[in-house]
LUMFIVO-188318 format. One record per atom (N, C-alpha, C, O): residue number from 0; residue in three letters; x, y, z. Coordinates in steps of 0.2 Angstrom, whole numbers, plus 5000, padded with zeros to 4 digits. Atoms other than C-alpha are relative to their C-alpha. Layout:
BEGIN
nr rest xx yy zz
NUM ALA X Y Z
...
This chain:
BEGIN
nr rest xx yy zz
0 UNK 5007 5000 4999
0 UNK 5049 4952 4966
0 UNK 4999 5000 5008
0 UNK 5002 4997 5011
1 UNK 5002 5000 4993
1 UNK 5040 4955 4983
1 UNK 4998 4993 5001
1 UNK 4994 4990 4997
2 UNK 5002 5007 4999
2 UNK 5038 4938 4991
2 UNK 4995 4999 5006
2 UNK 4996 5002 5011
3 UNK 5005 5001 4995
3 UNK 5022 4933 5000
3 UNK 4997 4993 4999
3 UNK 4995 4991 4994
4 UNK 5003 5007 5001
4 UNK 5015 4915 5004
4 UNK 4993 5000 4997
4 UNK 4989 5005 4999
5 UNK 5007 4999 5002
5 UNK 4999 4911 4995
5 UNK 4995 4995 5004
5 UNK 4990 4995 5002
6 UNK 5004 5004 4996
6 UNK 4993 4898 5008
6 UNK 5001 5001 5007
6 UNK 5007 5003 5009
7 UNK 4999 4999 4993
7 UNK 4991 4898 5026
7 UNK 5005 4995 5003
7 UNK 5008 4997 5008
8 UNK 4995 5005 4998
8 UNK 5002 4883 5028
8 UNK 5007 5002 4999
8 UNK 5012 5000 5002
9 UNK 4993 4997 5002
9 UNK 5017 4892 5020
9 UNK 5001 5006 5003
9 UNK 4998 5011 5001
10 UNK 4999 4993 4997
10 UNK 5024 4906 5030
10 UNK 5008 5000 5000
10 UNK 5011 4996 5003
11 UNK 4992 4999 5000
11 UNK 5042 4912 5026
11 UNK 5001 5007 5002
11 UNK 4996 5011 5003
12 UNK 4998 4993 4998
12 UNK 5051 4927 5031
12 UNK 4998 5005 4995
12 UNK 4996 5011 4997
13 UNK 5002 4995 5005
13 UNK 5048 4936 5015
13 UNK 4993 4997 4997
13 UNK 4991 4992 4998
14 UNK 5006 5001 5002
14 UNK 5031 4937 5007
14 UNK 5000 5000 4992
14 UNK 5004 5003 4989
15 UNK 5000 5000 5007
15 UNK 5026 4933 4989
15 UNK 4993 5001 4997
15 UNK 4989 4997 4999
16 UNK 5007 4999 5004
16 UNK 5011 4939 4978
16 UNK 5002 5001 4993
16 UNK 5007 5003 4991
17 UNK 5000 4999 5007
17 UNK 5008 4940 4960
17 UNK 4998 5007 4998
17 UNK 4993 5009 4998
18 UNK 5001 4993 5002
18 UNK 5010 4958 4954
18 UNK 5004 5001 4993
18 UNK 5006 5007 4992
19 UNK 4996 5000 5006
19 UNK 5020 4954 4938
19 UNK 4996 4997 4994
19 UNK 4996 4991 4993
20 UNK 4999 4993 5000
20 UNK 5013 4962 4928
20 UNK 4996 5003 5006
20 UNK 4992 5000 5009
21 UNK 5004 4997 4995
21 UNK 5006 4975 4940
21 UNK 4992 4999 5000
21 UNK 4990 4998 4994
22 UNK 5007 5001 4999
22 UNK 4988 4973 4946
22 UNK 4997 5006 4997
22 UNK 4998 5012 4999
23 UNK 5003 4994 5003
23 UNK 4977 4984 4935
23 UNK 4992 5000 5000
23 UNK 4990 4994 5000
24 UNK 5007 4999 5000
24 UNK 4959 4990 4936
24 UNK 4998 5007 4999
24 UNK 5000 5011 5004
25 UNK 5002 4993 5002
25 UNK 4953 5006 4928
25 UNK 4997 5003 5006
25 UNK 4992 5000 5008
26 UNK 4995 4995 5003
26 UNK 4956 5019 4934
26 UNK 5007 5000 5003
26 UNK 5011 5005 5003
27 UNK 4993 5000 4997
27 UNK 4972 5013 4943
27 UNK 5004 4994 4999
27 UNK 5001 4989 4996
28 UNK 4995 5006 5001
28 UNK 4987 5001 4943
28 UNK 5004 5000 5007
28 UNK 5006 5005 5009
29 UNK 4996 5001 4994
29 UNK 4995 4994 4959
29 UNK 5007 4998 4998
29 UNK 5008 4994 4994
30 UNK 4993 5003 5001
30 UNK 5014 4991 4960
30 UNK 5003 5000 5007
30 UNK 5001 5004 5012
31 UNK 4996 5001 4994
31 UNK 5026 4986 4974
31 UNK 5004 5006 5001
31 UNK 5008 5008 4996
32 UNK 4997 4994 4998
32 UNK 5032 5002 4982
32 UNK 5007 4999 5002
32 UNK 5008 4994 5007
33 UNK 4993 5001 4998
33 UNK 5051 5003 4983
33 UNK 5003 5007 5002
33 UNK 5000 5012 5000
34 UNK 4997 4994 4997
34 UNK 5063 5016 4991
34 UNK 5001 5005 4994
34 UNK 5000 5011 4995
35 UNK 4999 4996 5006
35 UNK 5067 5023 4973
35 UNK 4993 5003 4998
35 UNK 4994 5008 4994
36 UNK 5007 4997 5002
36 UNK 5048 5027 4971
36 UNK 4999 5006 5005
36 UNK 4994 5010 5003
37 UNK 5001 4994 4996
37 UNK 5050 5040 4985
37 UNK 5002 5006 4997
37 UNK 5008 5007 4995
38 UNK 4998 4994 5003
38 UNK 5050 5057 4977
38 UNK 4998 5006 5004
38 UNK 4995 5006 5009
39 UNK 5002 4994 4996
39 UNK 5048 5075 4983
39 UNK 4993 5001 5000
39 UNK 4990 5003 5005
40 UNK 5007 4999 5000
40 UNK 5030 5075 4978
40 UNK 4997 4995 5005
40 UNK 4993 4997 5009
41 UNK 5002 5005 4996
41 UNK 5027 5059 4988
41 UNK 5001 5003 5008
41 UNK 4997 5003 5012
42 UNK 4998 4997 4993
42 UNK 5036 5067 5004
42 UNK 4995 5006 5001
42 UNK 4993 5007 5007
43 UNK 5005 4994 4999
43 UNK 5025 5083 5001
43 UNK 4993 4997 5002
43 UNK 4990 5001 5006
44 UNK 5007 5003 4998
44 UNK 5009 5072 5003
44 UNK 5001 4999 5008
44 UNK 4996 5000 5011
45 UNK 4999 5002 4993
45 UNK 5016 5066 5020
45 UNK 5000 5006 5005
45 UNK 4998 5005 5010
46 UNK 4999 4994 4996
46 UNK 5019 5083 5026
46 UNK 4994 5005 4999
46 UNK 4994 5010 5002
47 UNK 5005 4995 5001
47 UNK 5003 5091 5020
47 UNK 4994 4999 5005
47 UNK 4991 4993 5004
48 UNK 5005 5001 4995
48 UNK 4990 5093 5034
48 UNK 4993 4998 4997
48 UNK 4989 4995 5000
49 UNK 5007 5002 5003
49 UNK 4975 5092 5022
49 UNK 5000 4992 4997
49 UNK 4995 4989 4997
50 UNK 4999 5007 5002
50 UNK 4982 5075 5016
50 UNK 5001 4995 5006
50 UNK 4997 4990 5006
51 UNK 4998 5005 4995
51 UNK 4988 5067 5032
51 UNK 4996 5001 5006
51 UNK 4998 4998 5011
52 UNK 5003 4999 4994
52 UNK 4975 5073 5044
52 UNK 4997 4994 5004
52 UNK 4996 4995 5010
53 UNK 5002 5007 4996
53 UNK 4969 5055 5048
53 UNK 5005 4995 5000
53 UNK 5004 4989 5002
54 UNK 4994 5005 5001
54 UNK 4986 5047 5046
54 UNK 5005 5001 5006
54 UNK 5006 5007 5009
55 UNK 4995 5000 4994
55 UNK 4999 5043 5060
55 UNK 5006 5004 4998
55 UNK 5009 5007 5002
56 UNK 4994 4997 5002
56 UNK 5012 5051 5049
56 UNK 5000 5008 5001
56 UNK 5004 5011 5001
57 UNK 5001 4993 4998
57 UNK 5005 5068 5054
57 UNK 5004 5003 5006
57 UNK 5005 5009 5006
58 UNK 4996 4998 4994
58 UNK 5015 5068 5070
58 UNK 5007 5001 4999
58 UNK 5011 5003 5004
59 UNK 4993 5000 5001
59 UNK 5032 5069 5062
59 UNK 5001 5004 4993
59 UNK 4996 5005 4989
60 UNK 4999 4997 5006
60 UNK 5040 5079 5048
60 UNK 5005 4995 4996
60 UNK 5009 4992 4999
61 UNK 4997 5005 5004
61 UNK 5046 5068 5034
61 UNK 5005 5003 4994
61 UNK 5004 5009 4992
62 UNK 4995 4998 5005
62 UNK 5061 5069 5022
62 UNK 5000 4994 4995
62 UNK 4997 4989 4996
63 UNK 4999 5005 5004
63 UNK 5066 5059 5007
63 UNK 5003 4994 5003
63 UNK 5001 4988 5002
64 UNK 4996 5006 4997
64 UNK 5079 5049 5017
64 UNK 4995 4996 5005
64 UNK 4996 4990 5005
65 UNK 5004 5004 4995
65 UNK 5067 5045 5031
65 UNK 4994 4996 4997
65 UNK 4993 4991 5000
66 UNK 5005 5004 5003
66 UNK 5053 5040 5020
66 UNK 5003 4994 4996
66 UNK 5000 4989 4996
67 UNK 4997 5006 5004
67 UNK 5065 5029 5009
67 UNK 5001 4994 5006
67 UNK 5001 4988 5004
68 UNK 4999 5005 4994
68 UNK 5070 5020 5026
68 UNK 4994 4997 5002
68 UNK 4994 4991 5003
69 UNK 5007 5003 4998
69 UNK 5052 5018 5031
69 UNK 4998 4995 4994
69 UNK 4996 4989 4996
70 UNK 5002 5005 5005
70 UNK 5048 5010 5014
70 UNK 5004 4994 4999
70 UNK 5001 4988 4999
71 UNK 4995 5006 4999
71 UNK 5063 4999 5015
71 UNK 4998 4995 5005
71 UNK 4998 4989 5005
72 UNK 5002 5004 4994
72 UNK 5058 4993 5032
72 UNK 4994 4996 4999
72 UNK 4993 4990 5001
73 UNK 5007 5003 5002
73 UNK 5040 4989 5026
73 UNK 5001 4994 4995
73 UNK 4998 4989 4995
74 UNK 4998 5005 5005
74 UNK 5047 4980 5011
74 UNK 5003 4994 5002
74 UNK 5001 4989 4999
75 UNK 4997 5006 4997
75 UNK 5057 4968 5021
75 UNK 4996 4997 5005
75 UNK 4998 4991 5008
76 UNK 5004 5003 4994
76 UNK 5044 4964 5034
76 UNK 4995 4995 4997
76 UNK 4992 4996 4992
77 UNK 5004 5005 5003
77 UNK 5034 4948 5032
77 UNK 4992 5002 5002
77 UNK 4988 4998 5001
78 UNK 5006 4998 4997
78 UNK 5019 4957 5041
78 UNK 4996 5005 4996
78 UNK 4990 5007 4997
79 UNK 5003 4994 5004
79 UNK 5015 4971 5028
79 UNK 5001 4999 4992
79 UNK 5006 4995 4990
80 UNK 4999 4999 5007
80 UNK 5012 4973 5010
80 UNK 4998 5007 4998
80 UNK 4993 5010 5000
81 UNK 5000 4992 5001
81 UNK 5015 4991 5004
81 UNK 5000 5001 4992
81 UNK 5005 4999 4989
82 UNK 5000 4999 5007
82 UNK 5009 4995 4986
82 UNK 4999 5008 4998
82 UNK 4995 5011 5002
83 UNK 5002 4994 5003
83 UNK 5009 5011 4976
83 UNK 4994 5000 4996
83 UNK 4992 4995 4993
84 UNK 5006 5000 5005
84 UNK 4994 5017 4966
84 UNK 5002 5005 4995
84 UNK 5004 5011 4996
85 UNK 4999 4996 5006
85 UNK 4996 5024 4949
85 UNK 4994 5002 4997
85 UNK 4989 4997 4996
86 UNK 5006 4999 5004
86 UNK 4983 5033 4939
86 UNK 5000 4996 4994
86 UNK 5005 4996 4990
87 UNK 5000 5004 5006
87 UNK 4977 5022 4925
87 UNK 5000 5005 4994
87 UNK 5002 5003 4988
88 UNK 5000 4995 5006
88 UNK 4975 5038 4914
88 UNK 5007 5003 4999
88 UNK 5009 5003 4993
89 UNK 4994 4997 5001
89 UNK 4991 5047 4917
89 UNK 5006 4996 5002
89 UNK 5012 4997 4999
90 UNK 4995 5005 4998
90 UNK 5002 5033 4925
90 UNK 5004 5003 5005
90 UNK 5009 5000 5008
91 UNK 4997 4997 4994
91 UNK 5007 5045 4939
91 UNK 4999 4997 5006
91 UNK 4993 4994 5007
92 UNK 5001 5002 4994
92 UNK 5010 5039 4956
92 UNK 4996 5005 5004
92 UNK 4998 5011 5005
93 UNK 5005 4996 4996
93 UNK 4995 5046 4966
93 UNK 4999 4998 5007
93 UNK 4995 5002 5010
94 UNK 5001 5002 4993
94 UNK 4995 5037 4982
94 UNK 5003 4993 5002
94 UNK 5006 4990 4998
95 UNK 4997 5006 4998
95 UNK 4999 5021 4992
95 UNK 4994 4996 5004
95 UNK 4989 5000 5006
96 UNK 5005 5004 4996
96 UNK 4989 5007 5000
96 UNK 5004 4995 5004
96 UNK 5009 4992 5001
97 UNK 4996 5005 4996
97 UNK 4996 4996 5014
97 UNK 4995 4995 5003
97 UNK 4990 4997 5006
98 UNK 5003 5006 4996
98 UNK 4990 4979 5021
98 UNK 5005 4998 5006
98 UNK 5010 4996 5004
99 UNK 4996 5002 4995
99 UNK 4996 4976 5038
99 UNK 4999 5004 5006
99 UNK 4997 5010 5006
100 UNK 4997 5006 4999
100 UNK 5000 4971 5051
100 UNK 4996 4994 4998
100 UNK 4990 4994 4999
101 UNK 5003 5006 5001
101 UNK 4995 4954 5045
101 UNK 5000 4995 5006
101 UNK 5006 4994 5008
102 UNK 5001 5005 4994
102 UNK 4989 4942 5059
102 UNK 5000 4993 4998
102 UNK 4995 4991 4995
103 UNK 5000 5007 5003
103 UNK 4994 4925 5054
103 UNK 4997 4995 5005
103 UNK 4995 4989 5002
104 UNK 5004 5005 4996
104 UNK 4985 4917 5069
104 UNK 4993 5000 4998
104 UNK 4990 4995 4998
105 UNK 5007 4999 5001
105 UNK 4968 4924 5065
105 UNK 4999 5001 4993
105 UNK 4993 5002 4991
106 UNK 5001 4999 5007
106 UNK 4971 4927 5046
106 UNK 4996 5007 4999
106 UNK 4991 5006 4995
107 UNK 5004 4994 5001
107 UNK 4966 4945 5047
107 UNK 5006 5006 4998
107 UNK 5012 5004 4999
108 UNK 4996 4994 5001
108 UNK 4974 4962 5042
108 UNK 4997 5006 5000
108 UNK 4991 5007 4999
109 UNK 5003 4994 5000
109 UNK 4972 4980 5042
109 UNK 5002 5004 4994
109 UNK 5008 5003 4992
110 UNK 4999 4997 5006
110 UNK 4971 4991 5027
110 UNK 5001 5008 5002
110 UNK 4996 5011 5005
111 UNK 5000 4993 5000
111 UNK 4977 5009 5026
111 UNK 5002 5003 4993
111 UNK 5005 5000 4989
112 UNK 4999 4997 5007
112 UNK 4977 5021 5011
112 UNK 5001 5007 5001
112 UNK 4999 5011 5005
113 UNK 4998 4992 5001
113 UNK 4984 5038 5006
113 UNK 4999 5001 4993
113 UNK 5002 4999 4988
114 UNK 5000 4997 5007
114 UNK 4978 5047 4990
114 UNK 5003 5007 5001
114 UNK 5000 5011 5003
115 UNK 4996 4994 4999
115 UNK 4991 5060 4991
115 UNK 4999 5006 4995
115 UNK 4999 5012 4996
116 UNK 5001 4995 5005
116 UNK 4988 5069 4974
116 UNK 4993 5002 5000
116 UNK 4988 4999 4998
117 UNK 5007 4997 4999
117 UNK 4973 5080 4978
117 UNK 4997 5001 4993
117 UNK 4990 5001 4993
118 UNK 5003 4999 5006
118 UNK 4970 5082 4959
118 UNK 4996 4994 4998
118 UNK 4991 4995 4994
119 UNK 5004 5006 5001
119 UNK 4963 5064 4959
119 UNK 4995 4998 5005
119 UNK 4992 4993 5005
120 UNK 5005 5002 4995
120 UNK 4952 5065 4974
120 UNK 4993 5000 4997
120 UNK 4992 5004 4993
121 UNK 5007 5001 5003
121 UNK 4934 5060 4971
121 UNK 4999 4996 4994
121 UNK 4994 4997 4991
122 UNK 5000 5004 5007
122 UNK 4938 5049 4956
122 UNK 4999 4993 5001
122 UNK 4999 4989 4996
123 UNK 5001 5008 4999
123 UNK 4935 5032 4964
123 UNK 5007 4996 5001
123 UNK 5007 4990 5001
124 UNK 4993 5004 5000
124 UNK 4954 5028 4965
124 UNK 5001 4997 5007
124 UNK 5003 4991 5007
125 UNK 5000 5003 4994
125 UNK 4953 5024 4984
125 UNK 4996 4994 5000
125 UNK 4998 4988 5002
126 UNK 5005 5006 5001
126 UNK 4938 5013 4981
126 UNK 5003 4994 4996
126 UNK 5003 4988 4998
127 UNK 4998 5005 5004
127 UNK 4946 5004 4967
127 UNK 5006 4996 5003
127 UNK 5007 4990 5003
128 UNK 4994 5003 4997
128 UNK 4963 5001 4977
128 UNK 4998 4996 5006
128 UNK 5001 4991 5006
129 UNK 5002 5004 4995
129 UNK 4954 4995 4992
129 UNK 4997 4993 4997
129 UNK 4998 4988 5000
130 UNK 5003 5006 5003
130 UNK 4944 4982 4981
130 UNK 5005 4996 4998
130 UNK 5005 4990 4998
131 UNK 4994 5004 5002
131 UNK 4960 4977 4973
131 UNK 5004 4996 5005
131 UNK 5006 4991 5005
132 UNK 4996 5002 4995
132 UNK 4969 4975 4989
132 UNK 4996 4994 5004
132 UNK 4999 4989 5006
133 UNK 5004 5005 4997
133 UNK 4954 4965 4996
133 UNK 5001 4993 4996
133 UNK 5001 4988 4999
134 UNK 5000 5006 5004
134 UNK 4955 4953 4982
134 UNK 5007 4996 5001
134 UNK 5007 4990 5001
135 UNK 4993 5002 4999
135 UNK 4974 4951 4984
135 UNK 5000 4996 5007
135 UNK 5003 4991 5008
136 UNK 5000 5003 4993
136 UNK 4971 4947 5003
136 UNK 4996 4994 5000
136 UNK 4998 4989 5003
137 UNK 5004 5006 5000
137 UNK 4958 4935 4999
137 UNK 5003 4994 4996
137 UNK 5004 4988 4998
138 UNK 4998 5005 5005
138 UNK 4964 4926 4984
138 UNK 5007 4997 5001
138 UNK 5009 4991 5000
139 UNK 4993 5002 5000
139 UNK 4983 4926 4987
139 UNK 5003 4999 5007
139 UNK 5008 4995 5008
140 UNK 4998 5000 4993
140 UNK 4985 4928 5006
140 UNK 4996 4996 5004
140 UNK 4997 4994 5010
141 UNK 5005 5004 4996
141 UNK 4970 4918 5012
141 UNK 4998 5003 5006
141 UNK 4996 5000 5011
142 UNK 5003 4997 4994
142 UNK 4965 4931 5024
142 UNK 4993 5000 5000
142 UNK 4989 5000 4995
143 UNK 5007 5001 4999
143 UNK 4948 4930 5031
143 UNK 4996 5006 5001
143 UNK 4990 5007 5001
144 UNK 5003 4993 4998
144 UNK 4945 4948 5037
144 UNK 5005 5005 4999
144 UNK 5011 5005 5001
145 UNK 4996 4994 5001
145 UNK 4951 4965 5033
145 UNK 4996 5005 5004
145 UNK 4990 5006 5005
146 UNK 5003 4994 4997
146 UNK 4948 4981 5044
146 UNK 5004 5006 4998
146 UNK 5010 5005 4995
147 UNK 4997 4993 5002
147 UNK 4952 4999 5041
147 UNK 4997 5005 5005
147 UNK 4992 5004 5008
148 UNK 5002 4995 4995
148 UNK 4951 5014 5053
148 UNK 5003 5007 4998
148 UNK 5006 5007 4993
149 UNK 4998 4993 5001
149 UNK 4954 5032 5054
149 UNK 5001 5003 5007
149 UNK 5004 5009 5007
């Protein structure tokens, strides 16, 4: 399980949140993203200019190996929470949402989101994922403020 402290007074190297079972809210389900979740489809999202046009990943070409290394590095960082997004209808991995870096001094964090599967664009998946991540940030991480940018 991914570890993330649930109170401001507890800070460990690893983070612990409750995603067992995964957090669900129609039309999506969030899950802890792991290196074996990196697939050719996922990597194609990162390399697609129409998907990555507002993301920092647009400046590099990605491979399965480089993406798995990135996911592993985020998974082991105490400053980030990286979750995959599954469609509630199909169960397919359709995107990711990241919280971090988490500022433990000010109790803030930044949210980034990628809906890579273009067939689900416009269905409210990003909105649902952001709402769910905000609830995790507030209830389980005691964060007081989230920001997002493009």
